[in-house]
C-alpha positions as CSV (number, residue, x, y, z in Angstrom):
1,M,341.6,-5.3,-51.8
2,T,339.9,-7.5,-54.3
3,F,339.8,-11.3,-53.7
4,R,339.3,-13.9,-56.4
5,A,338.4,-17.6,-56.3
6,G,341.2,-19.5,-54.5
7,D,342.9,-16.6,-52.9
8,C,344.4,-17.0,-49.4
9,V,345.1,-14.0,-47.1
10,L,347.2,-14.1,-43.9
11,A,346.6,-11.2,-41.5
12,P,348.8,-10.8,-38.5
13,P,347.2,-11.1,-35.1
14,A,345.3,-8.0,-33.9
15,T,344.8,-6.7,-37.5
16,R,341.6,-4.7,-37.5
17,H,339.5,-5.0,-40.7
18,N,336.1,-4.2,-42.0
19,E,334.2,-6.0,-44.8
20,I,332.2,-3.1,-46.4
21,A,331.0,-4.8,-49.5
22,C,331.0,-8.2,-51.3
23,S,329.4,-9.9,-54.3
24,D,326.3,-11.9,-53.9
25,D,328.2,-15.2,-54.4
26,F,331.0,-14.4,-52.0
27,E,332.0,-17.3,-49.7
28,A,334.9,-17.3,-47.3
29,L,336.5,-19.6,-44.7
30,E,338.0,-17.5,-41.9
31,I,340.2,-19.3,-39.3
32,L,341.2,-17.4,-36.3
33,S,343.7,-18.2,-33.6
34,P,343.3,-17.6,-30.9
35,A,339.5,-17.8,-31.2
36,I,338.8,-15.1,-28.7
37,H,337.9,-11.8,-30.4
38,D,335.0,-9.3,-30.6
39,T,332.9,-9.2,-33.7
40,K,330.5,-6.2,-34.1
41,A,327.7,-5.8,-36.6
42,V,327.2,-2.1,-37.6
43,D,324.7,-0.3,-39.8
44,V,327.4,2.3,-40.8
45,V,331.2,1.7,-40.7
46,P,332.9,4.6,-39.0
47,G,334.8,6.6,-41.6
48,H,332.5,5.3,-44.4
49,E,329.3,7.2,-43.4
50,G,328.3,7.5,-47.1
51,H,328.2,3.7,-47.6
52,A,325.5,1.7,-45.7
53,A,326.6,-1.7,-44.5
54,E,324.6,-4.7,-46.1
């Protein structure tokens, strides 16, 4: 998926997602509800072993 300035995305509750790459000037405001969730930083995203996370 590619996001552009001003885009808005609504993801249903419990949607799993990985940010595997972004531009140097990427900014996002993420609003979560309920605000109870697990966030995990990883060096390599499972299934994308050939792409190191930055």
